[in-house]
C-alpha positions as CSV (number, residue, x, y, z in Angstrom):
1,X,-14.1,83.6,-8.6
2,X,-10.2,83.6,-6.9
3,X,-11.5,80.1,-5.3
4,X,-12.4,79.1,-9.1
5,X,-9.3,79.9,-10.1
6,X,-7.2,78.3,-7.2
7,X,-9.1,74.8,-8.1
8,X,-7.8,75.1,-11.7
9,X,-4.8,75.7,-11.0
10,X,-4.7,72.3,-8.8
11,X,-6.3,70.7,-11.6
12,X,-4.0,71.4,-14.4
13,X,-0.8,70.5,-11.1
14,X,-2.3,67.4,-11.0
15,X,-2.4,66.2,-14.6
16,X,1.3,67.6,-15.3
17,X,2.0,65.7,-12.1
18,X,0.4,62.3,-13.6
19,X,2.0,63.1,-16.8
20,X,5.6,63.1,-15.2
21,X,4.8,60.0,-13.5
22,X,3.1,57.7,-16.0
23,X,6.3,57.2,-17.9
24,X,7.9,56.3,-15.0
25,X,5.5,53.6,-13.8
26,X,5.0,52.3,-17.7
27,X,8.8,51.9,-17.7
28,X,8.5,49.5,-14.4
29,X,6.5,47.1,-16.0
30,X,8.7,46.4,-18.9
31,X,12.3,44.9,-19.1
32,X,15.3,47.2,-19.8
33,X,18.1,47.0,-22.5
34,X,20.3,46.0,-19.3
35,X,17.9,44.0,-17.9
36,X,17.3,41.8,-21.2
37,X,21.3,41.8,-21.7
38,X,21.7,40.7,-17.4
39,X,19.3,38.1,-18.4
40,X,21.0,36.4,-22.0
41,X,24.3,36.7,-19.7
42,X,22.7,34.2,-17.3
43,X,21.5,32.1,-19.6
44,X,24.4,31.8,-21.2
45,X,25.9,30.9,-17.5
46,X,23.5,28.1,-17.6
47,X,20.9,29.8,-15.1
48,X,17.2,31.2,-16.0
49,X,15.8,34.5,-15.5
50,X,12.5,35.8,-15.9
51,X,10.1,38.7,-15.3
52,X,9.1,38.6,-11.6
53,X,5.1,38.7,-12.9
54,X,3.5,39.9,-16.0
55,X,3.0,43.3,-15.1
56,X,6.4,43.5,-13.1
57,X,9.3,43.4,-14.5
58,X,11.6,42.8,-11.6
59,X,13.7,39.4,-12.2
60,X,13.6,36.2,-10.2
61,X,16.8,34.6,-11.2
62,X,17.8,31.5,-10.4
63,X,20.9,28.4,-11.0
64,X,19.9,26.1,-8.9
65,X,19.5,23.9,-12.1
66,X,21.7,25.1,-14.1
67,X,23.4,22.8,-16.8
68,X,26.8,24.7,-15.7
69,X,28.8,24.4,-12.5
70,X,27.9,27.6,-10.6
71,X,31.1,29.6,-8.9
72,X,31.9,33.0,-7.0
73,X,32.9,34.1,-10.3
74,X,29.4,33.3,-12.2
75,X,27.7,35.9,-9.7
76,X,29.8,38.7,-10.9
77,X,27.4,39.1,-14.0
78,X,24.7,39.8,-11.4
79,X,26.9,42.5,-9.5
80,X,25.1,46.4,-9.1
81,X,22.0,44.4,-10.7
82,X,18.9,46.6,-9.2
83,X,16.2,44.6,-10.7
84,X,16.6,41.2,-9.3
85,X,14.8,40.8,-6.9
86,X,14.7,36.5,-6.2
87,X,18.0,34.4,-6.3
88,X,18.2,31.0,-6.1
89,X,21.8,29.4,-5.7
90,X,20.6,26.5,-4.1
91,X,23.0,23.7,-4.4
92,X,25.6,25.4,-6.2
93,X,29.3,25.8,-6.2
94,X,29.4,29.3,-4.3
95,X,31.2,30.4,-0.9
96,X,31.3,33.4,1.1
97,X,33.6,35.3,-1.7
98,X,30.4,35.1,-4.4
99,X,28.0,37.1,-1.5
100,X,29.9,40.3,-2.6
101,X,28.3,40.2,-5.6
102,X,25.0,39.5,-4.1
103,X,25.8,42.0,-1.7
104,X,25.2,44.4,-4.1
105,X,21.6,43.3,-5.4
106,X,19.8,46.6,-3.5
107,X,16.4,45.0,-4.5
108,X,16.6,41.8,-3.8
109,X,13.7,40.1,-1.7
110,X,14.4,36.3,-1.7
111,X,17.6,34.5,-1.3
112,X,18.4,30.7,-1.7
113,X,21.4,29.5,0.0
114,X,20.4,26.2,0.9
115,X,23.4,23.2,0.6
116,X,26.7,25.7,-0.6
117,X,29.3,25.9,1.6
118,X,28.3,29.7,3.1
119,X,29.1,30.0,6.6
120,X,28.9,32.8,9.1
121,X,31.0,35.1,7.0
122,X,29.1,35.2,3.9
123,X,26.2,36.0,5.7
124,X,28.1,39.2,6.9
125,X,27.9,40.7,3.1
126,X,24.2,40.8,3.4
127,X,24.1,43.2,6.4
128,X,23.4,46.1,3.2
129,X,20.7,44.6,1.6
130,X,17.8,46.4,2.5
131,X,14.4,44.6,0.9
132,X,15.4,41.2,1.9
133,X,12.6,39.5,3.4
134,X,13.2,35.6,2.6
135,X,16.6,33.5,3.5
136,X,16.9,29.9,3.1
137,X,20.7,28.6,4.8
138,X,19.5,25.0,5.3
139,X,22.1,22.4,5.4
140,X,24.8,25.0,5.9
141,X,28.0,25.6,8.2
142,X,25.9,28.7,9.7
143,X,26.1,29.0,13.1
144,X,24.8,31.6,15.5
145,X,27.5,34.1,14.9
146,X,25.4,34.1,11.6
147,X,23.0,35.1,12.3
148,X,23.9,38.2,14.6
149,X,25.2,39.3,11.2
150,X,21.6,39.1,10.2
151,X,20.1,41.0,12.8
152,X,20.9,44.4,10.9
153,X,18.6,43.5,7.8
154,X,15.5,45.3,9.4
155,X,13.4,43.7,6.4
156,X,14.0,40.4,7.4
157,X,10.6,38.4,7.5
158,X,11.5,34.4,6.9
159,X,14.6,32.5,7.6
160,X,15.2,28.6,7.4
161,X,18.0,26.7,9.3
162,X,17.3,23.1,9.0
163,X,20.0,21.3,9.8
164,X,22.7,23.6,10.9
165,X,24.6,24.3,14.3
166,X,22.4,27.4,14.9
167,X,21.1,26.9,18.5
168,X,18.2,28.5,20.3
169,X,20.2,30.7,21.8
170,X,21.0,32.3,18.9
171,X,17.2,32.4,17.4
172,X,16.3,34.2,20.4
173,X,18.8,36.5,20.1
174,X,17.9,37.1,16.6
175,X,14.1,37.1,17.4
176,X,14.7,39.9,20.1
177,X,16.7,42.0,17.4
178,X,14.0,41.3,14.7
179,X,10.5,41.1,16.1
180,X,8.1,39.2,14.2
181,X,10.6,37.2,12.1
182,X,9.6,33.7,11.8
183,X,12.6,30.9,12.0
184,X,12.2,27.3,11.1
185,X,12.7,25.6,12.7
186,X,11.8,27.5,15.6
187,X,13.5,26.0,18.9
188,X,11.9,27.6,21.5
189,X,8.3,27.4,19.6
190,X,8.7,23.7,18.6
191,X,10.3,22.8,22.7
192,X,7.1,24.6,24.0
193,X,4.5,22.9,21.5
194,X,6.3,19.2,22.8
195,X,5.5,20.2,25.6
196,X,2.0,21.3,25.5
197,X,1.5,17.9,23.4
198,X,3.5,15.8,25.7
199,X,1.5,17.4,28.9
200,X,-2.0,16.9,27.2
201,X,-1.8,13.5,25.4
202,X,-0.1,12.3,29.4
203,X,-3.7,14.0,30.4
204,X,-5.8,12.5,27.7
205,X,-4.1,9.0,28.7
206,X,-4.6,9.3,32.3
207,X,-7.8,10.3,31.6
208,X,-8.2,7.3,29.3
209,X,-6.5,5.1,32.2
210,X,-9.5,6.4,34.6
211,X,-12.7,5.4,32.1
212,X,-10.6,2.0,31.2
213,X,-10.7,1.0,35.0
214,X,-14.4,2.2,35.3
215,X,-14.8,0.3,31.8
216,X,-12.6,-2.6,33.9
217,X,-15.0,-2.7,36.5
218,X,-18.3,-2.5,34.5
219,X,-16.9,-5.7,32.2
220,X,-16.1,-7.5,35.8
221,X,-19.6,-7.3,36.5
222,X,-20.9,-8.6,33.2
223,X,-18.4,-11.4,33.5
224,X,-19.2,-12.6,36.9
225,X,-23.4,-12.2,35.5
226,X,-22.2,-13.6,32.8
227,X,-20.6,-16.3,34.4
228,X,-23.4,-17.3,36.8
229,X,-25.6,-17.5,34.3
230,X,-23.4,-19.9,32.3
231,X,-23.3,-22.1,35.3
232,X,-27.5,-22.2,36.0
233,X,-28.0,-23.0,32.4
234,X,-25.6,-25.4,32.3
235,X,-26.8,-26.8,36.0
236,X,-29.9,-26.6,34.0
237,X,-28.8,-28.3,30.9
238,X,-27.1,-31.3,32.8
239,X,-30.6,-31.7,35.0
240,X,-32.7,-32.4,32.2
241,X,-30.2,-34.2,30.2
242,X,-29.7,-36.6,33.8
243,X,-33.6,-36.7,33.4
244,X,-33.5,-38.0,29.7
245,X,-30.3,-40.5,30.5
246,X,-32.2,-42.0,33.2
247,X,-35.1,-41.9,31.1
248,X,-33.3,-44.0,28.1
249,X,-31.5,-46.3,30.5
250,X,-35.0,-47.2,32.3
251,X,-35.9,-47.5,28.2
252,X,-32.7,-49.4,27.8
253,X,-33.5,-51.7,30.6
254,X,-37.2,-52.5,29.5
255,X,-36.3,-53.4,26.2
256,X,-33.8,-55.9,27.4
257,X,-36.2,-57.7,29.4
258,X,-38.6,-57.5,27.1
259,X,-36.0,-59.1,24.8
260,X,-35.2,-61.9,27.4
261,X,-38.7,-62.3,27.6
262,X,-38.9,-63.0,23.7
263,X,-36.0,-65.1,24.1
264,X,-38.1,-67.4,27.1
265,X,-40.9,-67.6,25.1
266,X,-39.5,-68.7,21.6
267,X,-38.0,-71.5,23.6
268,X,-40.9,-72.7,24.7
269,X,-42.5,-72.7,22.0
270,X,-39.6,-74.8,20.0
271,X,-39.8,-77.4,22.6
272,X,-43.4,-79.3,21.9
273,X,-43.0,-81.2,25.3
274,X,-43.4,-77.4,26.7
275,X,-46.5,-77.3,29.3
276,X,-48.6,-75.0,28.6
277,X,-49.4,-73.1,31.1
278,X,-45.9,-72.7,31.1
279,X,-46.0,-70.8,27.5
280,X,-48.9,-68.7,28.4
281,X,-46.9,-67.5,31.5
282,X,-44.1,-66.8,29.1
283,X,-46.6,-64.9,26.9
284,X,-47.7,-63.1,29.9
285,X,-44.6,-62.1,30.7
286,X,-43.1,-60.6,26.8
287,X,-46.7,-58.8,26.6
288,X,-46.2,-57.0,30.1
289,X,-42.5,-56.4,29.0
290,X,-43.3,-54.7,25.9
291,X,-46.2,-52.5,27.9
292,X,-43.0,-51.8,30.0
293,X,-41.0,-50.5,26.9
294,X,-44.4,-48.9,25.5
295,X,-44.1,-47.3,28.8
296,X,-40.7,-46.0,28.8
297,X,-40.5,-45.2,25.1
298,X,-43.6,-42.7,26.5
299,X,-41.4,-41.1,28.7
300,X,-38.5,-40.7,26.7
301,X,-40.2,-38.8,24.4
302,X,-40.7,-35.3,26.3
303,X,-37.9,-35.1,27.6
304,X,-35.7,-35.3,24.7
305,X,-36.6,-31.9,23.4
306,X,-36.4,-29.6,26.6
307,X,-32.8,-31.5,27.0
308,X,-31.9,-30.2,23.4
309,X,-33.2,-26.1,24.4
310,X,-31.6,-26.2,27.9
311,X,-28.3,-27.5,25.5
312,X,-28.5,-24.6,23.2
313,X,-29.5,-22.2,26.0
314,X,-26.3,-23.7,28.0
315,X,-23.9,-23.1,24.8
316,X,-25.2,-19.8,24.0
317,X,-24.9,-18.5,27.7
318,X,-20.8,-20.3,28.2
319,X,-20.3,-19.0,24.5
320,X,-21.5,-15.1,26.4
321,X,-19.3,-15.8,29.4
322,X,-16.7,-16.5,27.2
323,X,-17.1,-13.0,25.3
324,X,-17.2,-11.3,28.4
325,X,-13.9,-12.2,29.6
326,X,-12.4,-12.4,26.5
327,X,-13.9,-8.4,26.5
328,X,-12.5,-8.2,30.3
329,X,-9.1,-9.0,29.4
330,X,-8.8,-7.0,25.8
331,X,-9.7,-3.6,28.9
332,X,-7.1,-5.2,30.4
333,X,-4.6,-5.3,28.2
334,X,-5.2,-1.7,26.7
335,X,-5.7,-0.5,30.0
336,X,-1.7,-1.6,30.9
337,X,-1.1,-0.1,27.8
338,X,-2.6,3.4,28.6
339,X,-0.8,3.1,31.9
340,X,2.7,2.8,30.3
341,X,1.6,5.4,27.9
342,X,0.5,8.0,30.6
343,X,3.8,7.1,32.6
344,X,5.9,8.0,29.3
345,X,4.3,10.8,28.5
346,X,4.4,12.5,31.7
347,X,8.0,11.6,32.4
348,X,8.3,13.5,28.9
349,X,6.8,16.2,30.0
350,X,8.4,16.9,33.0
351,X,11.8,16.2,31.2
352,X,11.1,18.6,28.9
353,X,9.8,21.3,31.6
354,X,12.8,21.1,33.2
355,X,15.1,21.3,30.0
356,X,13.2,24.2,29.3
357,X,13.5,25.3,33.3
358,X,17.2,25.0,32.6
359,X,17.7,26.8,29.4
């Protein structure tokens, strides 16, 4: 009985607690009159303001697209506005003095100060922001001294310092104070990555040099073989063409002799006083010359096709040899480039490592 009563009382207490919390939770999802008034003032100043999300009434405020000049005085309207969670002042006319007003925004999580006149002194105003997670000071006059002010902002997770005079030493000091913070650019990480990439690149290039050397050796053998084959094919073509040329010369000689015999016979026949024996002898000579021409012609025909085939084979072999030589030249050029690249990357990696050792 006592145990049952205890459980009942616990349930009642829980219901009472829920009833007390629910109104506050509901209010957190809706804009208050003060929030609405602040939004109105921001819009009148040329800025924009709206709830962070449908179910989150915290305000995101932006002046980077304002149609009016935004100065330190403009920021006075934000003083003590605890419901502002993001603020974009990129490219505005604010100075270090204006950040005194920003220092009162205890709910601020993101702050954009890119391309403003903010300096190290301005960052000193941010040390009291308990929820600040993101800060962008791109293209400002912030230095390592400014980063020292941020060492106490334990909530800070991301910091952008592009085109400032912040150094690697300044970043490393802040990283020691705020473990886990992401700084962009991170000079140390970027340098280490650059060393790794250069070292790996040098190793890859050296490996490529070795591979190309092996390919050049193999291609040299291919060139030698192709050249030898081309020379052999050229010799075979020369031999075949020589035989054809010789046969053609014999045919030419036979045709010339036949022509002379025909001419002599015609002269004898044209003279009515030519002896019959002389005419008969001339006719026999023409017949013999004709037989010689026919024999020479028969000798030429079988030699034409082999000569053509040997010529085609010689041309193909020469083309293959030329292609092999061209590829060898290409590989040599690639090898020279790879050797140069490997040397450059090795030098770069050594210089970066030397610089890192002295940092």
